[in-house]
N, C-alpha and C positions, 0 to 999 in steps of 0.2 A: 756154430751155437745150439744146444739141444732143443727139442722144442718144449721139454719142461722149464728150461730157461729162460726161454722166450716167453712162455705161460706167464710165470713170475714175474719177468720185465714189466709184462703186459698189467697183470694186476697190480704192481704198484704202480704205473702210470695211471692206472684208473683209480687207486686211493688217493693218488695226487692229486687228480683233479677232482674228487670229491671234497678236498680240503681247500682247494682253490676256490671252488665253487661255495663253501660254507662261508669260506673269509669275504667273497663278494657278497654273499648275502647279507652277514654280520653287519658291512660297511652300509648296504642299501637301508638296512632297516636304522640302522643307528642316523643317518642322512634323513630318514621319514621322520625319527623322533626329533633332531633339531631343527630339521627344516618344516616338513610339510605339516607335522603338529603344531608345533608353535605356530604356523601361519592361520591353522584352523582355530586355534585359542586366540588368533589376535581378531579375525573374521567374526568371532563371537563377540566378542570383546566390544564391538561398534553396530550390534545389531540393533537398532532404534526402535524405540517403544513409540509407536504410533500413537497412542491416547496422549505421551507426554509432547510427541509433535504437536498433535492437535492444541493443546494449551499455550506451546509457544507459538502459534502462528496466529490464533484469538488474541493473544495479551500485546502483538505486534497491530494485528488489524481493528483493534478496540484503543490503543494509545494507551491502555494502563493494564497491567496486571490482577490488580483488584478488580476492575471490571469484568475481565478473564474469568475469573474468579465467582463470581456473581453469577456472569452468564453460564457457565460450567456446571455451577452447583457446588463449588466444592471450597473450602476453606483459604485464605490468603498464605496459611502455612503450609497447607499441601502441595499448592501451588510452586510457593518456594523450593520445597524439597523436590518438586518435579525436575523445574530449571536447572538446579544443582547436577541431578542426575544427569540430565540433558547435556552439560557441561562435559561430565565426567565420560559420559558416554562418546562423545565430539572429539576427545583429548584436546580440548583446545577450550580458550575464553572465547564466550560467544555475546559478552555483555561487556561493556566500558562505561565508566563514568562520563555524563555530559551534564554539567552543572550539577542540579539537583537530580537528575535524573540519570536513567541508564540509557545507551545506544549502543545497535550493533555493531561488535567489530568485523573486519573481514572473511574472518571465519564465520561469524555469525550470518552476515547476508548472502554469503555461499549457501548454506545452512536452510535458511529461509526459502531459498528458492526450490533446493530439493525438497524442504517439507511440505510446500505446496503442490508440488509433483506428484509425493508419494499418498499425499491425503487423497487428491482428486483421484488419482488411479484406484486405491483402497475403496473409496464410496463407489466408482463406477464397478469397481468387480463386486462388492456387496449388493449393489441394486441391480446386477446383471443375473448374480448366482441367487438371489432371492425373487428373481422375477419383479421387483418393486418398481412402479415406473409414474412416476409423478403425473397428476392432473390437475384440472381445475384453472383458476385464473387469477393472475398477480395485476393490482395496481400499481403502479409506481409513478412518484410525482420526483419531479427533478427542477433544478431551476436550470438557464440556458447555458451556463457556465460548462456544465457538465456532458452537454449532448453529444460533442465531437471527441472528449476526454473518454467518457465512460459508456456511451450506448454502445459502440460499436463491439466494444471488447468483452464487457456484461453480458448484454444481450445475446451478442453471437455466439459465446460458448454457454450460456444457459438451453437456448433456443437448440442448438445442436445435442445436448444431452437430456432434457427433456421437451421433445416435438409436440408432447400431446398439453401442455400448457399453454395457455394463450397469457399474453403480455400484452396490457396496455398502460402508456405512457404517456402523463400529463406535464408539461413544461410549462412551470408558471413562475409567478413571483412567492416569495418567502411566505408571505402574512395570507395569500390565498391556500399554497400547499400546506402551511400548520391548521389551517382552518379544515380543510378536506380531509386530512389525518385524523383530527378532534373528532369529526361527523363519521369517521368509517367508511369515507367514499373514496379513498385509495390507502393501499396496506402499508405503503411504504413510502416516507418523503424524506429527500435530501436537500437541507435548506442551510441558507446562511443566517445567522441570528448575533445580535449585539448585547442580549441577554441572558441569562440561563435558562435551559429549555424545558419547557412546562414538563408535568409529568409523565406524560406519552412519549417524551423525548427523553434523546440521549447525547451528549455531549460527543463528537467523535475525534476531532482535532481543533486547533487554533492556527489557523493562519496569517501572516504580514498582510496588510493592505498596501499597495503598491502605487505609486505616480506613474501615470503609462501616456508614453506619447509616438509618436513614427518615429523609424527606424532611421529616416531621413530629419535633421534637427532644421525643422523650418518653421518652427513658432514664430510668433510676432511679440510675443513674452519675455522679458530677460531683467531679473532682478541683480543690481550686482551682488556677488559674495562676499565679496570684503567690507559692505557696509550694508548689513541688511537694516537699517533703519532708513536707506535710500528708496525713493519712489521708483517704481518699474516704471519701464517706457510705456507699458500700454497695460489695462487690465487683461488677466489672464484668461483665456478661453476655456471654457470647460465644454466637454462632451458627456451629457448624462442621460441617464434613464429618465424617464417620465416619472414624477411623483405618483404615490409616495415611494421612496428607496432609500432604503439604509443607509446604504453607501453612498447615494448622493446627500445626505444629511451629514453624514461623517465629514466629504472632501468639504463643504461650505461652513461646516463650522470651524474645521482647522484653519481654514485661509480668512475667515473672520477674527479667530483667537490671534493669527499671526498679522494682522494688518494687509494683510493681502489683498489689493482690488481684484475682481472675478466680474465674468459675464457667463452668461447661457447661449453659447455659441451653435450647439446644437442639441437635442433632445429626441428624442425615440423611445419606444416602447419595446425595441426589437436590440438584443444583443449585438448579434451579428452587424447591425446598422450601427451603433455605436463604434465596434473595433473599423470597420471603414472609412468612417468620418474621423476618426484620430488617425487613421495611418494617413489620411489625405490631408493632415496637418490642418483642422479645422480647429483642435484644443486636445487638452488633456483630458484623461479620465482616469477613474482609480476604482481598479479591481484587486484581486488575489492575483497571482502568477500562474494559476490554474485554466488553461485553455487557451493562454496566452498567444495568438496569430506571430507567424514570423516576421510579420510586416512590423510589429509595435515592438518597441522594448521599454525595461525596468527604467526607469531614472534615479539618481543618486539624490536624495532631498538636499542633502549638504550642497551640491554641486550644482544643482538647480535653483539656489536660493528658495525652497520651499519646505513647509512646517512636515516634522515624520508624521506618520499617520500609525493608530493603533491597530491590533488584530482583530481579527473578527472568528465568530466561533462557527463551526461546520457544525451541524445536529442533524442524527436521524430520529424522524419521529414514525412511530407504529400504530395503526390503528387498534391492534388487539396486544395484549401482555403476552398469549398465548397463541401465536402466530400457525397456520398450517404447514405441513414440510415445504409445499412450493415455496413460498414466502420465506421461510425459514432459510432455505437454499440460496435463493436468489440475494437475500440482503447479505450473506456470506459473502457472495462473489462480489458484491457491491462494496462492501467494506475493505475488501482484497484490492480492488480495482482504485478507491479513492487513497490507500495507504501508498499503492505503487505509482500513482500521479502524485501525490505528495513528496514522495522520496526523490520523482525526477527533477521538481521544482525548487529543494531544498540546497542552500548554498552546499559547494563544496567543503 
């Protein structure tokens, strides 16, 4: 074959290579259009709005989106629009009807956990970039029920993020905490209440009161369930906090109304002592499920022949309507921990 023919064949082969390469590039471009660009579009659709996330979390922590609207300075219609947009961003329902209210779906529960993490990281980033560092002192009042359930989680997280803030904790009865908050001696107080909160208080949740006894059923009292009018074998032994005590009054009133004889078997000013006495079989007590030790269990009133108990309100009191940034941040963490504790003890 002549050199001219060889060059012609070589040139044809090179042109064919260019055609193949062009075809490959077209296919790659088509693949990018059909694949990667659509994926990028999908990713843009689920870029969550942190402002909406903050509204979402605030409503859960406060137990009401009306309260969240008031706290965030928005109208209820604006909050509703934000939640609707959040469901659109999530691509799945995040709320379901539960009686007269709303509850989170499985997708909503998952979203809540990520929302908390996103907001926490966002706030830490903003503080680091702006050089904002909280300082000062916060005085927190709690009832003993929340000592183990909340203090370690809330204070540990708060102090790690804001080491220059000094936190002072007062553990006392509800009446004392309410008075201290009203007088400005503590900044925040979390307490049980049987009546609507005062002007400087806000109802956070309502929790059921329960009859509580030892895991080992060794009590000396039993009322025949099939005959509610039958007399018990012995007066019901109660383990209660010293008077005055709201839960003590509720328990005694319920038993008196039901015609059940009872006696004070053990009294103490300490909740931990009350837990220990009930676990030892000295008697039953009445509390909410929050902070319940593993050595105790919640009794079924119907099976035990006991009267049903009402719910009790959990309120947050503030010393000032416009609190400083350190108090506000600790309040946010406290409300979050309360809602987490409530979800842990809620019936499945």
